VEXZA-237050 format. One record per residue (C-alpha): residue in one letter; y, z, x. Coordinates in Angstrom, 3 decimals, padded with zeros to 6 digits, always signed. Each point is the difference from the previous one (the first is absolute). Layout:
# residues N
+------+----------+----------+----------+
: rest :       c2 :       c3 :       c1 :
+------+----------+----------+----------+
:    a :        Y :        Z :        X :
...
+------+----------+----------+----------+
***
This chain:
# residues 207
+------+----------+----------+----------+
: rest :       c2 :       c3 :       c1 :
+------+----------+----------+----------+
:    k : +108.394 : +081.025 : +126.328 :
:    r : +000.880 : +002.950 : -002.201 :
:    d : -001.461 : +002.988 : +001.765 :
:    f : +000.700 : +003.700 : -000.505 :
:    n : -000.891 : +002.580 : +002.599 :
:    w : +000.826 : +003.562 : +000.950 :
:    k : -000.471 : +002.441 : +002.839 :
:    i : +000.101 : +003.797 : +000.167 :
:    e : +002.265 : +000.949 : +002.875 :
:    k : -000.293 : +003.789 : -000.218 :
:    l : -001.483 : +002.856 : -002.030 :
:    d : +001.482 : +003.493 : +000.104 :
:    k : +000.475 : +003.106 : -002.155 :
:    t : +002.859 : -001.570 : -001.956 :
:    g : -001.623 : -003.289 : -000.960 :
:    l : -000.520 : -003.314 : +001.720 :
:    i : +001.941 : -002.813 : +001.608 :
:    a : -001.168 : -003.537 : -000.695 :
:    s : +001.120 : -003.585 : +000.458 :
:    f : -000.475 : -002.714 : -002.628 :
:    y : -000.008 : -003.757 : +000.578 :
:    g : +000.420 : -002.725 : -002.623 :
:    p : +001.022 : -003.625 : -000.422 :
:    q : +003.501 : +000.848 : -001.240 :
:    f : +000.866 : +002.811 : +002.415 :
:    s : -001.455 : +002.999 : +001.814 :
:    c : +000.792 : +003.726 : -000.013 :
:    s : -000.671 : +001.772 : +003.271 :
:    n : -000.456 : +003.745 : +000.550 :
:    v : +000.359 : +001.048 : -003.631 :
:    k : -000.220 : +003.780 : -000.428 :
:    i : -002.195 : +000.736 : -003.037 :
:    p : +000.211 : +003.691 : -001.028 :
:    l : -003.552 : +000.143 : -001.379 :
:    l : -003.025 : +001.477 : +001.710 :
:    g : -003.184 : -001.992 : +000.384 :
:    r : -000.995 : -003.191 : +001.768 :
:    h : -000.930 : -001.438 : -003.398 :
:    q : +003.657 : +000.065 : -001.062 :
:    v : +000.765 : -002.951 : +002.251 :
:    f : -002.189 : -002.188 : -002.224 :
:    n : +002.072 : +000.987 : -003.047 :
:    a : +003.196 : -000.702 : +001.923 :
:    a : -001.343 : -003.365 : +001.180 :
:    l : -000.792 : -000.976 : -003.591 :
:    a : +003.555 : +000.886 : -001.050 :
:    f : +001.365 : -001.952 : +002.964 :
:    a : -002.064 : -003.075 : -000.920 :
:    a : +001.136 : +000.194 : -003.630 :
:    a : +003.617 : +000.321 : +001.129 :
:    q : -000.369 : -003.138 : +002.132 :
:    y : -001.237 : -001.879 : -003.051 :
:    f : +002.876 : +001.157 : -002.223 :
:    l : +002.596 : -000.505 : +002.709 :
:    t : +000.887 : -003.432 : -001.350 :
:    c : +000.499 : +001.423 : -003.520 :
:    s : +002.526 : +002.744 : +000.705 :
:    e : +003.151 : +000.077 : +002.082 :
:    q : -000.155 : +003.806 : +000.053 :
:    l : -003.351 : +000.005 : +001.751 :
:    n : +000.306 : -000.342 : +003.767 :
:    e : -001.273 : +001.477 : +003.226 :
:    k : +002.386 : +002.967 : -000.212 :
:    t : -000.970 : +001.004 : -003.551 :
:    i : -003.711 : -000.397 : +000.771 :
:    r : +000.300 : +002.160 : +003.120 :
:    t : +002.015 : +002.618 : -001.882 :
:    g : -002.586 : +000.086 : -002.778 :
:    m : -002.890 : +000.580 : +002.402 :
:    e : +001.902 : +002.599 : +002.024 :
:    t : +000.978 : +002.059 : -003.060 :
:    v : -003.209 : -000.289 : -002.034 :
:    k : -001.403 : +003.138 : -001.662 :
:    w : -003.452 : +000.489 : -001.536 :
:    p : -000.439 : +003.373 : -001.738 :
:    g : -003.399 : +001.581 : +000.472 :
:    r : -001.055 : -002.310 : +002.822 :
:    f : +000.459 : +001.962 : +003.194 :
:    q : +003.265 : +001.186 : -001.458 :
:    r : +001.857 : +002.462 : +002.240 :
:    i : +002.082 : +002.886 : -001.285 :
:    h : +001.730 : +002.595 : +002.167 :
:    k : +000.549 : +003.516 : -001.298 :
:    g : +001.520 : +002.246 : +002.631 :
:    k : -002.501 : +000.182 : +002.861 :
:    q : -002.752 : -001.531 : -002.115 :
:    e : -000.788 : -003.698 : -000.163 :
:    f : -002.189 : -001.120 : -002.898 :
:    i : -001.884 : -003.284 : +000.290 :
:    l : -001.430 : -001.073 : -003.341 :
:    d : -002.570 : -002.715 : -000.568 :
:    g : -002.182 : -000.682 : -003.037 :
:    a : -003.183 : -000.744 : +002.012 :
:    h : -002.052 : +000.263 : -003.197 :
:    n : -003.213 : -001.816 : +000.977 :
:    p : -002.135 : -000.540 : +003.130 :
:    e : +001.797 : -003.187 : +001.039 :
:    a : +003.393 : +001.676 : -000.338 :
:    a : -001.339 : +003.048 : +001.865 :
:    r : -001.016 : -002.248 : +002.915 :
:    t : +003.496 : -001.491 : +000.019 :
:    f : +001.434 : +003.523 : -000.053 :
:    v : -002.091 : +001.040 : +003.026 :
:    k : +000.875 : -003.165 : +001.925 :
:    t : +003.702 : +000.346 : -000.764 :
:    v : +000.094 : +003.676 : +000.975 :
:    s : -001.837 : -000.753 : +003.259 :
:    e : +002.262 : -002.935 : +000.909 :
:    h : +003.313 : +001.643 : -000.866 :
:    f : -000.640 : +003.652 : +000.866 :
:    g : -002.804 : -000.121 : +002.560 :
:    p : -001.670 : +003.351 : +000.654 :
:    d : +002.570 : +002.072 : -001.922 :
:    p : -001.661 : +002.674 : -002.197 :
:    v : -000.361 : -001.092 : -003.623 :
:    y : +000.653 : +002.623 : -002.681 :
:    l : -001.119 : -001.574 : -003.255 :
:    i : +000.592 : +000.903 : -003.631 :
:    f : -002.764 : -001.786 : -001.876 :
:    g : -000.872 : -000.454 : -003.647 :
:    t : -001.714 : -002.777 : -001.894 :
:    l : -001.531 : -001.031 : -003.314 :
:    n : -003.593 : +000.616 : -001.008 :
:    d : -000.803 : -003.696 : -000.473 :
:    k : +000.675 : -000.813 : +003.658 :
:    n : -002.511 : -000.248 : +002.853 :
:    i : +001.026 : +003.414 : +001.252 :
:    s : -002.785 : +000.604 : +002.513 :
:    e : +000.643 : -003.328 : +001.736 :
:    m : +003.761 : +000.598 : +000.107 :
:    i : -000.532 : +003.416 : +001.586 :
:    k : -002.392 : -001.364 : +002.624 :
:    i : +002.667 : -002.521 : +000.990 :
:    l : +002.884 : +002.491 : +000.053 :
:    s : -001.701 : +002.980 : +001.645 :
:    p : -000.019 : -001.265 : +003.622 :
:    v : +003.813 : -000.092 : +000.167 :
:    v : +000.743 : +003.140 : -002.021 :
:    s : +000.723 : +003.263 : +001.820 :
:    q : +000.573 : +002.035 : -003.164 :
:    v : -000.180 : -000.813 : -003.710 :
:    s : +001.361 : +001.599 : -003.160 :
:    i : -001.735 : -001.176 : -003.155 :
:    a : +002.197 : -000.181 : -003.078 :
:    g : -001.030 : -000.382 : -003.618 :
:    i : +001.799 : -002.787 : -001.850 :
:    q : +001.597 : +000.568 : -003.405 :
:    n : -002.069 : -002.711 : -001.620 :
:    k : -003.164 : +000.220 : -002.085 :
:    r : -001.690 : -002.354 : +002.488 :
:    s : +000.701 : +002.330 : +002.926 :
:    a : -002.959 : +000.682 : +002.253 :
:    d : -001.053 : +003.645 : +000.271 :
:    p : +001.719 : +001.461 : +003.106 :
:    e : -003.067 : +002.151 : +000.702 :
:    k : -002.192 : -003.104 : +000.079 :
:    i : +002.396 : -001.641 : +002.437 :
:    y : -000.035 : +003.177 : +002.089 :
:    r : -003.784 : -000.093 : +000.333 :
:    l : +000.081 : -003.641 : +001.049 :
:    f : +002.680 : +000.571 : +002.645 :
:    c : -001.890 : +002.986 : +001.373 :
:    k : -002.888 : -002.292 : +000.913 :
:    d : +002.224 : -001.627 : +002.621 :
:    i : +002.719 : +002.580 : +000.716 :
:    d : -000.124 : +003.686 : +000.907 :
:    p : +000.459 : +001.888 : -003.307 :
:    e : +002.645 : +002.134 : +001.727 :
:    r : +002.186 : -003.109 : +000.061 :
:    v : -000.417 : -000.814 : -003.700 :
:    k : +001.963 : +001.709 : -002.795 :
:    v : -000.181 : -000.466 : -003.766 :
:    f : +002.874 : +000.131 : -002.495 :
:    s : -000.023 : -000.623 : -003.727 :
:    n : +003.174 : -002.057 : +000.124 :
:    a : +002.335 : -001.935 : +002.275 :
:    r : +002.820 : +002.538 : -000.180 :
:    d : -002.126 : +002.787 : +001.466 :
:    a : -001.337 : -002.316 : +002.687 :
:    l : +003.572 : -000.862 : +000.982 :
:    k : +001.016 : +003.655 : +000.161 :
:    e : -002.783 : +000.718 : +002.493 :
:    s : +000.598 : -003.048 : +002.182 :
:    p : +001.467 : +000.379 : +003.509 :
:    q : +003.725 : +000.681 : +000.063 :
:    k : +000.602 : -002.603 : +002.683 :
:    g : -001.611 : -003.200 : +001.181 :
:    k : -001.742 : -002.851 : -001.781 :
:    i : -001.843 : +000.516 : -003.285 :
:    f : -002.039 : -002.925 : -001.297 :
:    v : -000.803 : -000.440 : -003.688 :
:    a : -002.799 : -002.346 : -001.086 :
:    g : -002.839 : -000.595 : -002.439 :
:    s : +001.781 : -001.004 : -003.197 :
:    l : +003.239 : -001.541 : -001.188 :
:    f : -000.025 : +002.676 : -002.705 :
:    l : +000.084 : +002.669 : +002.711 :
:    v : +002.722 : -001.880 : +001.871 :
:    g : +002.024 : -000.144 : -003.212 :
:    e : -000.320 : +003.749 : -000.548 :
:    i : +001.011 : +000.745 : +003.593 :
:    l : +002.981 : -002.350 : -000.255 :
:    e : +001.167 : +001.671 : -003.194 :
:    i : -000.125 : +003.420 : +001.661 :
:    l : +001.705 : -001.134 : +003.192 :
:    n : +002.775 : -001.789 : -001.863 :
:    k : +001.023 : +003.047 : -002.039 :
+------+----------+----------+----------+
***
């Protein structure tokens, strides 16, 4: 019987630990440096594929599979970047479903920690629904315009956030660079709403 199975052993602020079981071999307590319970499903798919190709490649074995999962990187998907005392956590979260995943992941990995969010999105997205989903976990939000002709109007986003959050905790900036300059000088800073915004933030942080 050729069964595949997996189990999440632990979730914390650095990722997750999971065990994977297959007909060829198993990998126990694999440290996956990605945030989000959903990432274990991606890892399990890779593990199952590796089991299938195991008979085709001498270079593919338990050690290489474990190393691959433990060193995986996924830019823009709960990507973490440290800059001095600041830690930036960037995730596209560009639609309601992704926003729900964002909220669940933040709650599971960071618990009640305050969430400072830099948010920007495109005008063809379901912005009001995304904001309703995000607002309950956000302690403060900076809205950033995106350098793209499809960028949603930051003032429109501001008005929508203010329906759910005290306006004193909502700021508006025309661009990502200004939003970054005014972000807290220490602690966690989340970025979400668009992969375009994430790309702009990454470009600034990597200079």
